[in-house]
N, C-alpha and C positions, 0 to 999 in steps of 0.2 A: 488691530483685526481689519481685516478685508470687507471690503461691500459684500463683493458677488466672488466666489471662487469659480471657476469654469473647469473642469475635468473632460479634459478629450479636445484635440485642435483640428479636428475637420470641419467641414461645413457649417453643421449646425454651432458648434465651440467657439469658430471665427465669429460667425454672424453674431452670435451672442455678444462676444465681445465690444464688437461695434456698437451694437444698439445699446447695451450697457454703458459705456463709456460716451459717446455720442449721445445720452440722454442724462449725462449730469456727473455718474457716479464717479468717485474720482481715485477709487483703490479696488481697483477690479484687476485679478490672476488667470492668466489660462496656466493649467498645467498639462502640458505635452511632451512625454519622455524623447518626441523625437523631432524631426520638422511637422511642422503643421500641415496640413491638408487632406488626411484621411485616407479611406482607400481607391477615392477617383484618382489618385495619383500614381496607381499602378496600372490605369488605364491606357492602352495603347492610345484612343481617339475617342475627344469628347465633341460632339454639336448639338445635344439636345438641351442647353441650356439656353433660356430667353435671353434676348439682346444679343449674344455670343455667336454674330455669324461666321467667324473665321472657326473650318474646324482642327484642332490642336490636342495634345497628350496631353494625359489628365496633370502631369505634374506641370508644363507649363500653362495651363488654366488655371490652377491653385497658385501660381508665385506671386500673382497683383496681391492674393486675398490677406496675407500675413501686413503688407505694409498698408491697404488702405484700414485693417483693423487696428492698427496699432497707433494710428496716425491719432487719434484721439485720447490718449494714452494707456489703451490694453498692456499689460504687461505679460511677456510669454514665460515662463518660467521652467523650463528643460529638466523639469523631475518627472517622474512615473508617481502614481499614488496608488497605496495600499490599500486604504480604506477610508469614509466616512463616517463619522458619528455625530451624534447630535447630544448638544449639551444639556444641563439642566434649567439654565439659562436662554434656552431656545436657541443659542449660535450654535455652531457646528467648529467641529475640529477635524481638519483634512492631515490625515498621516502618509508622509512623502516616503519613498524606498529610500531606507538609511535612519528612519527613526525621527527625520526632521518634521513638526508640526505646525502647522497656520492654523487660525483660525477665522472664521467669515460668519458674517452675519448671514448670507444665503448660498445656497451651491445650485450650479446648472451642473450637471451631469451629460456629458455627450461623449459616449466612453464607444458608442457602437453595435456594430458586432463583424463578425467573420465567419465567411460562406464553410460551410464543413466540405473539408477535402472527402469525395468518395474511395480514394486510396489505390486507383488503378496506377501503374507502370506507367510513367511519362507524363504524370498529373501536375506535379509540381514544373517540372522540364518545361513545358508547353504551357502554361497556366499566363491566362495575355497574350498567346502570341497561336491561338487556335482554341484554346481552353478559356470558357467564359462562365461566370455564374449571374449575369445580367443579359436577357435577351433583351431589354427594351435599349439597354446601353448599345449592344455590337453585333446586334440582329440586323442591320442595315448593311454593314459590311460584307454580307453572304447574300444581297440580292440575287434572286435570280439562280443560286448555287445551293446543293443538297448540305445537308448538316445533319447533327445525332442531339439527339437531348438525352438524358439520362434522370429517371426521377419517376416515380407513381405516387406525388402527391398534387394538391390543386396548384402551390408556382407551376411542377415543372407539366401539369396540362395543360394550364392558360398561358404558359410562354411559348409550350409547343402550337398552341392554336394560333399565337402572334405570329409566331414564326413561320407559319403556313401562309400566311399573307404576304411574305418576304420573301421565302425561300423557293424555291421549284421543287423540294420536296423533305419531309422532315421523316427522320427515323427516331421512335421513341421507344427507347431502352427502359425494361422495368424486372426487376427482380421476378416478381411475385406474374401470377395472369391474371391476379386481383386488383385492385387500386383503394388507397385512400380517400379521394380525391372526392368532389360532390358529383352522386351519380348521374346530373343533369349535364355535366362537364365533360364528365368520359363518355357518354353517348355521341357526346358533340363530336368530339374527336373523334370515335369511331366511325363516324357519317364523313368524315374529312378525307376527299380522296388523294389529297397531298402529303398526308401521315399515315406513315407503315408503321402497327405496331409492332416489337420484340419481345416475347413477353420469357418470362421465365428463362430469363439473359443478364447477363454480367458484362461488363467491360475488362477485359484482359490489358489491354495492352494502348495507349493511343501513340502514334507514331510521327514523324517528319525530321526536319532537319531545323538548325538554329536561325536558319537566313529565313526558309520559307515557310517557316511552324508546320501546323499542322497537316499532315495529308491523308491521313489515313487511324480508322479504328477499330480494331480487333474484338470481337466481340463470341464470349462460350455461350454456346445455346444449351438446352437442356439435356440433349443428347450426349453434350462433350466434343461436340463439333464445332469448330471454329469459322464464323464468318467475318470477310473483311470488308468495311465499308470504305469506299474511298470519298471520304468527306475532307472539306479545309477546316471544318470547324465543330468543335462538340460544347453543348450547354449542359450541366450538370446544376439539378437540382434535389439535393438530399440533405438540406436542413441548414439552419442558421446557426451558429454559438455566439448567442448575445452575449457581450463583455459587461456582465452587470454586478462583476466579482466586488468593485469597489461599495458596494453597498450592501456588503455582510458582514455583518458586528457579530463575529463567533458563528453558534451557527441559525441566527437570526438575519432577514432582512431591516433595514430600518424602516422600511415603504414596503407597500403593497406590489406583490410580484405576481404576474399572470403564470399560468400553468407554463408558457413558450420559455419563460423567463426573462420576458417585455416588462419591463415597471409600467404600472397601470397610473395612467394619470387622466386630466380632463382636459381640457378647448383650451386652458391655457398653460397646457405644460405641469400644472402644478400637481403633486405626487401625494400620496395619502399624508407625508410631514410636511407640517407648515414649513415653507420657505426652503424645501427640496424639491426642484423642477428637472426633469427628463426631457430630452431633446435628439433627434433624430432616429436612427436603427434602433436606438435602445428602449424607444416607449412602442407602447400597444402600437397594432395596425399601421404602423410604419413603413409606405411605398416604398422604401430603400432609395427614394433621387437624392439627386443633390439638390434640384430644386426645393425639394420639401423639406430637406436636412435643414437648408439657410432660412427657410421659413420658420421654421421650429425655433432655432436659435433666436433668431428678432422676437416670436411669442414669449417663450421664456425669460427675456431678458427684459422687456416690456413689465411681464407678470412678476421678476423680481425684484425689479423698480417700484413697483406699487407696494409688495409684501415687505420691504425696506423702509416706505415712508408709513406705512402703517404701525411700524414699531414706533414712533416718537408721539 
């Protein structure tokens, strides 16, 4: 039986593996169907991780993590996990793709989330080349340039405000003339001279070329006309798909899940099910940054170690 099974190989999962094995646990396996690294590996540039002064792409940034995290005995099994179930004796069964199972005393789930796609033409083609879902990650690269933001929720409003402090102008595109965001935040954006609201509108197409990336955005207005914005970048904030499927056993989840789909945890990353922990983007109120995901993983590992000690 495994001491700890870690599901997901992003910053949270790798950090959990490092802390669990360096802390003395001898039988720890991280399950990740592909190469570890997480969402950040798709980023073109990474420059806001404390202590790392060199700007690099996400893939290069994550490359040393696996070697470091396996130095103390973490095992990486390249396998997808279908679900986790709680056994009558308090242990867990991890069901892998293909039907193979593993048993574990404790489980740390770090499956993360994936940004929802808005569905406009060119979105997939230029994702990472001018189409972004993270203003704090990529906003600086558009310093003193004009950008567009798509969305009407709290994240879109807050990120538009954030980008206005970096960029020369921000076009905020929303499909309605009312917002789901907090009224105080909306009022702040409306008073911001660097933000232009384009309401009752949707994106028809993002265009550019494979070398230079995005060159502009075509917007369909309420009267049916098309407005062409010449901008090098667009940030889309239309929600997240939380990857919580592994926690579903039949029609029910094995721990408490919030309406957002995120997992309810305490400050120790403990879920409502003893011995089951969640870290990174999957857990409630996650800030969706590499540094916080890594910290979550460390906290979850230390908590899992304490839990295992309590079993004896």
